[in-house]
C-alpha positions in Angstrom: 9.7 -42.7 -7.4 7.7 -39.8 -6.0 10.4 -39.0 -3.8 13.0 -39.3 -6.3 11.1 -37.0 -8.7 11.1 -34.5 -5.9 14.9 -34.4 -5.4 15.7 -34.5 -8.7 13.6 -31.3 -8.9 15.4 -29.9 -5.7 18.4 -30.5 -7.1 18.1 -28.7 -10.4 16.7 -25.8 -8.5 19.6 -26.0 -6.2 22.1 -25.5 -9.7 20.3 -23.0 -11.5 22.1 -19.4 -11.6 21.1 -15.8 -12.2 18.1 -16.1 -14.9 15.9 -13.1 -16.6 13.5 -14.6 -14.2 15.2 -14.6 -10.9 16.1 -10.9 -12.0 12.5 -9.9 -12.5 11.6 -11.5 -9.1 14.4 -9.5 -7.4 13.6 -6.2 -8.7 9.8 -6.5 -8.0 10.6 -7.6 -4.3 13.0 -5.0 -3.8 10.6 -2.4 -5.1 7.9 -3.4 -2.4 10.5 -3.7 0.3 11.6 -0.2 -0.6 7.9 1.0 0.1 8.2 -0.9 3.5 11.1 1.7 4.7 9.4 4.6 2.9 6.0 3.8 4.8 7.8 4.3 8.3 9.5 7.8 7.6 6.2 9.1 5.6 4.1 8.1 8.6 6.5 10.5 10.9 6.6 13.1 8.8 2.8 13.2 8.4 2.0 12.9 11.9 4.3 15.8 13.1 2.5 17.7 10.1 -0.8 17.3 11.2 0.0 17.8 14.6 1.1 21.4 13.4 -1.7 21.9 11.6 -4.2 21.4 14.2 -5.8 18.6 12.3 -4.8 15.9 14.8 -3.8 15.7 18.7 -0.8 14.2 20.3 -3.1 11.2 21.4 -4.5 10.5 18.0 -0.6 10.8 16.9 0.0 8.2 19.6 -2.9 5.9 18.0 -1.5 6.5 14.3 1.9 5.5 15.0 0.8 2.6 17.4 -1.8 1.4 14.6 1.2 1.0 12.3 3.3 -1.5 14.5 0.0 -3.4 15.5 -0.8 -3.7 11.7 2.9 -4.8 10.7 2.3 -7.6 14.0 -1.0 -9.0 12.4 0.2 -8.8 8.8 3.4 -10.9 9.9 1.2 -13.6 11.3 -1.4 -13.7 8.6 1.0 -13.8 5.6 2.6 -16.8 7.5 -0.5 -18.9 7.6 -1.4 -17.5 3.7 1.8 -18.1 2.3 2.5 -21.5 3.6 -1.3 -23.0 3.0 -2.4 -21.3 -0.2 1.0 -20.5 -1.8 3.5 -17.4 -1.8 1.9 -15.8 -5.1 -1.3 -15.7 -3.0 0.0 -14.1 -0.1 2.6 -11.7 -2.5 -0.2 -10.2 -4.5 -2.6 -9.8 -1.5 -0.3 -7.8 0.9 0.6 -5.2 -1.9 -3.2 -4.0 -2.8 -4.1 -4.3 0.9 -1.5 -1.8 1.5 -1.6 0.2 -1.7 -5.2 0.7 -1.5 -5.6 1.6 1.9 -2.7 4.0 1.8 -4.4 5.6 -1.4 -7.6 5.9 0.3 -5.5 7.9 3.3 -5.2 10.5 1.2 -8.9 11.3 0.8 -9.2 10.6 5.1 -12.0 13.7 6.3 -10.5 13.1 10.1 -7.9 11.6 11.7 -9.5 8.5 13.4 -10.4 7.2 9.4 -6.6 7.9 8.8 -5.7 6.0 11.9 -8.1 3.0 10.4 -6.3 3.2 6.8 -3.0 3.1 8.7 -3.7 0.2 10.5 -5.2 -1.8 7.1 -2.2 -0.5 5.2 0.2 -1.9 7.9 -1.3 -5.2 7.6 -0.5 -5.4 4.0 3.2 -3.9 4.8 3.5 -6.8 7.6 3.1 -9.3 5.1 5.4 -7.7 2.5 8.1 -8.1 4.7 7.6 -11.5 5.5 7.0 -12.7 1.9 9.5 -10.2 0.4 12.6 -11.9 1.7 11.3 -15.2 1.8 10.6 -15.4 -2.2 14.2 -14.0 -2.8 15.2 -16.7 -0.6 13.3 -19.3 -2.8 14.1 -18.2 -6.4 17.7 -17.8 -5.7 20.6 -19.6 -6.6 21.8 -21.8 -3.7 25.6 -20.8 -4.2 24.5 -16.9 -4.2 21.1 -16.9 -2.2 22.7 -14.8 1.1 23.9 -12.1 -1.2 21.0 -11.7 -3.1 18.9 -11.5 0.1 21.0 -9.3 1.7 21.0 -6.9 -1.2 17.4 -7.0 -1.3 17.9 -5.4 2.5 20.6 -2.9 0.9 18.0 -2.1 -1.5 15.4 -1.6 0.4 16.9 0.8 3.1 17.4 3.1 -0.2 13.8 4.0 0.7 14.3 6.0 3.8 16.7 8.8 2.1 14.1 8.4 -0.7 11.0 9.4 1.5 12.9 11.9 3.5 13.6 13.7 0.4 10.1 13.6 -1.0 8.7 14.5 2.1 11.0 17.6 2.4 9.8 18.6 -1.4 6.2 17.9 -1.4 4.7 18.0 2.1 5.9 22.0 2.7 4.5 23.0 -0.7 1.2 20.5 -1.2 0.6 19.1 2.1 0.8 15.4 3.5 -2.1 14.1 1.5 0.0 13.5 -1.9 2.7 11.6 -0.1 0.0 8.8 0.7 -1.4 9.4 -2.9 2.1 9.0 -4.3 2.9 6.0 -2.5 -0.5 4.0 -3.0 -0.4 4.6 -7.0 3.3 3.5 -6.7 2.1 0.0 -5.0 -0.9 -0.4 -7.3 2.0 -0.5 -10.4 4.0 -3.1 -8.5 1.1 -5.0 -8.0 0.3 -5.0 -11.7 3.8 -5.8 -12.9 3.9 -8.8 -10.3 0.6 -10.3 -11.9 2.6 -12.8 -13.5 5.2 -13.6 -10.8 4.9 -17.4 -10.8 4.6 -19.6 -7.8 7.5 -20.4 -5.6 8.7 -24.2 -7.2 10.1 -24.8 -3.7 6.3 -24.7 -2.3 5.0 -26.3 -5.2 7.6 -29.3 -4.6 6.6 -29.7 -1.1 3.1 -29.6 -1.7 3.3 -32.5 -4.7 2.8 -29.9 -7.8 6.2 -31.5 -9.4 4.7 -30.4 -13.2 4.0 -26.9 -12.4 7.6 -26.8 -10.3 9.1 -28.2 -13.3 7.8 -25.5 -15.7 9.1 -23.1 -13.5 12.3 -24.3 -12.8 12.9 -25.0 -16.5 12.8 -21.0 -16.9 15.1 -20.6 -13.9 17.6 -22.6 -15.6 19.8 -20.3 -18.1 20.7 -22.5 -21.7 20.7 -25.5 -19.6 23.8 -24.8 -17.5 24.3 -25.3 -14.0 26.7 -24.4 -11.2 27.8 -27.7 -9.3 26.7 -26.8 -5.7 29.4 -28.6 -3.0 28.2 -30.1 0.4 24.3 -29.1 -0.2 22.8 -31.3 2.8 19.4 -32.5 2.7 16.7 -31.0 4.4 16.6 -33.4 7.6 20.4 -33.2 8.0 20.2 -29.2 8.1 17.1 -28.1 10.4 16.5 -28.7 14.0 13.2 -28.8 15.4 10.7 -26.3 14.1 10.5 -25.1 17.9 14.3 -24.9 18.6 14.4 -22.9 14.9 11.6 -20.6 16.0 13.3 -19.7 19.1 16.5 -19.0 17.5 14.7 -16.8 14.8 12.4 -15.1 17.3 15.7 -14.0 19.7 18.1 -12.9 16.7 15.2 -10.8 15.0 13.9 -9.2 18.3 17.2 -8.8 19.6 18.2 -7.0 16.1 15.4 -4.5 16.4 15.4 -4.1 20.1 19.4 -3.0 19.8 18.9 -0.6 16.9 15.6 0.9 17.9 16.7 1.6 21.5 20.4 2.8 20.6 19.2 5.2 17.6 15.8 6.4 19.8 17.2 6.8 23.2 21.3 7.6 22.8 20.6 11.1 21.3 18.6 12.3 24.4 20.8 10.8 26.7 23.6 12.7 25.0 22.0 16.0 25.2 21.5 15.5 28.8 25.5 15.6 28.9 25.3 18.8 26.6 26.4 16.7 23.3 23.2 17.8 20.9 24.1 16.3 17.6 20.3 15.9 16.6 20.2 20.0 15.2 23.1 19.0 12.9 22.0 17.2 9.7 25.4 16.8 8.4 26.5 14.7 11.6 23.6 12.4 11.5 24.2 11.9 7.8 27.6 10.9 8.6 26.5 8.2 11.2 23.4 7.2 8.9 26.3 6.4 5.9 26.7 3.2 8.4 23.5 2.0 7.0 24.3 0.9 3.2 27.9 0.4 4.6 26.8 -2.2 6.9 24.1 -4.0 4.3 26.7 -4.0 1.6 29.4 -5.7 4.0 26.5 -8.2 5.1 25.6 -9.0 1.6 29.6 -9.6 0.4 30.4 -11.9 3.7 27.1 -13.9 4.3 28.1 -16.4 1.6 31.9 -16.4 2.1 32.2 -16.7 5.3 28.8 -18.1 6.3 25.5 -17.0 8.1 26.7 -17.5 11.7 30.1 -16.0 11.0 28.7 -13.1 10.0 25.8 -12.6 12.7 27.7 -13.7 15.7 30.1 -11.2 15.7 28.0 -8.4 14.5 25.8 -9.1 17.8 29.0 -9.0 19.6 30.6 -5.5 18.2 26.7 -4.2 18.5 27.6 -4.6 22.6 30.8 -3.3 22.6 30.3 -0.6 20.5 26.8 0.6 22.1 28.5 0.7 25.5 31.3 3.0 24.4 28.9 4.9 22.6 26.7 6.1 25.2 29.9 6.9 27.9 31.2 9.3 24.8 31.6 13.2 25.7 33.4 14.3 22.5 31.1 15.0 19.3 33.7 13.4 16.9 34.1 10.3 19.0 29.8 10.1 18.8 29.9 10.2 15.4 32.9 7.8 14.8 31.1 5.4 17.3 27.8 6.2 15.7 28.8 5.1 12.5 30.5 1.7 13.6 27.4 1.0 16.0 25.0 2.1 12.8 27.0 -0.5 10.7 26.7 -3.1 12.6 22.9 -2.9 13.2 22.9 -3.2 9.2 24.9 -5.9 9.1 22.6 -7.5 11.2 19.5 -6.5 9.3 21.1 -7.7 6.0 21.9 -11.0 7.2 19.5 -12.0 10.3 16.1 -10.6 8.8 16.8 -10.9 5.3 18.5 -14.2 5.0 19.1 -16.3 7.8 15.4 -16.2 9.3 13.8 -17.7 6.1 16.5 -20.0 6.0 16.0 -21.5 9.3 12.5 -23.2 8.4 11.7 -25.9 6.0 9.6 -24.9 3.0 6.3 -26.3 4.7 6.6 -23.7 7.7 9.0 -21.1 6.3 6.5 -18.3 6.1 4.5 -19.2 9.2 8.3 -19.5 11.2 9.2 -15.8 9.6 5.9 -14.4 10.4 5.7 -15.4 14.0 9.5 -14.2 14.8 9.1 -11.0 13.2 5.6 -10.6 14.7 7.0 -10.8 17.9 9.7 -8.6 17.0 7.3 -5.9 16.5 5.7 -6.5 19.8 8.9 -5.5 21.6 9.3 -2.8 19.4 6.0 -1.6 20.8 6.9 -2.3 24.5 10.7 -1.1 24.5 9.6 2.7 24.8 7.8 1.7 28.0 10.5 -0.4 29.2 12.9 2.0 29.1 10.8 4.9 30.5 10.3 2.5 33.2 14.0 1.9 33.8 14.9 5.5 33.6 12.8 6.1 36.5 15.0 4.6 38.9 18.2 3.9 37.3 20.7 6.1 35.0 21.0 5.4 31.7 24.4 3.2 31.6 22.4 0.4 33.3 20.0 0.2 30.0 23.1 0.1 27.7 24.4 -2.7 29.5 21.2 -4.6 29.4 20.8 -4.1 25.5 24.4 -4.7 25.3 23.6 -8.3 27.3 20.8 -8.9 24.8 23.1 -8.3 22.2 25.7 -11.0 23.5 22.6 -13.3 24.5 21.5 -13.4 20.8 24.8 -13.9 19.5 25.4 -16.9 21.7 22.2 -18.2 20.7 22.5 -18.1 17.5 25.9 -19.6 17.8 25.1 -22.9 20.0 21.6 -23.2 18.8 21.3 -22.1 15.3 21.8 -23.8 12.1 24.8 -23.1 9.7 22.2 -22.8 6.3 25.1 -21.4 4.1 24.6 -23.3 0.5 22.5 -25.7 2.0 18.9 -27.3 0.9 16.2 -25.4 2.6 13.8 -27.3 1.2 
């Protein structure tokens, strides 16, 4: 009877539509994810300003930026264990107060070493936000549009980059870097307050035998008692491979997405300058290429539910490999911008479909946060290692070899997802 009751609750949850409670969860998660994108660009702007003002050294700046990646790694792992063992809501609230408190405290830093410490602690909270945010939307979303809403969260989150760049341009030259920390810390505190009554994930409650609490939340998600009949919703044990296989697929997919994006965007401009093609000083050309980010997220959000996760992800990996090699060979500015736009579009199709949607769906509820946390944590370590690896390769080979290697990584990731990954579209993830 207990198992039957759980299955009945899961079916009701799978048939829910978008409700006021769901929209509230989506909005508050998206707000937190915007802070993620904002923090990365703020850190770069602040580091350059403190160096220019002789408030920091190059070595201190390297520690400042590296502490952010280290914090993201630690936060991803911690969130995974807290979210699975103590509940989504606990992890969801702790991460934001940690990020907001130490970001705000950083605005009063008396010296750079203290700011580095604040950066480390706030990034631990931010690393948790990345894991909890996408997983929360995933578990509250109606099954028939789960991919769309998770990918849309990625689209909204990536709006944080241009917003932050604008704020940095307006605030830092006039008032210095400290108000940026204060503003983002205050916004995080407001979001934390608004999140105070967000309920626990009903899927987590069902998985941990708290059916009566889950039922109360499911009733709030059921709009006027009307349901959408879901076709081909497979039970958990028919959808998921073993935890190890799922973790391997998730780690490869997330790591490849981040490695490809980081390496291409970080090193290709430098290598093109060596060929006397300098697009870095042209804000207009750079902006045209970056328009691929919202376009890619929108494409991912549109197709991930319609044609499935794997049919969206695998072609995006293969086109990333193709456009990456073509991009590195260009000698004309127009071609660089066109191919760069297409490449950026592929990157963000992957960000919207892999990072925001697919990874969390590969794991059952009891292990979802841990699986997502470990996969994202390992990807962050690769992000730290890639500059060292690329610099080492450039010391004895040419740039073309690097792009062949990166393209092979994209092809390998596409193959892993295709042959080993589950198709999780509109299927039970309990």
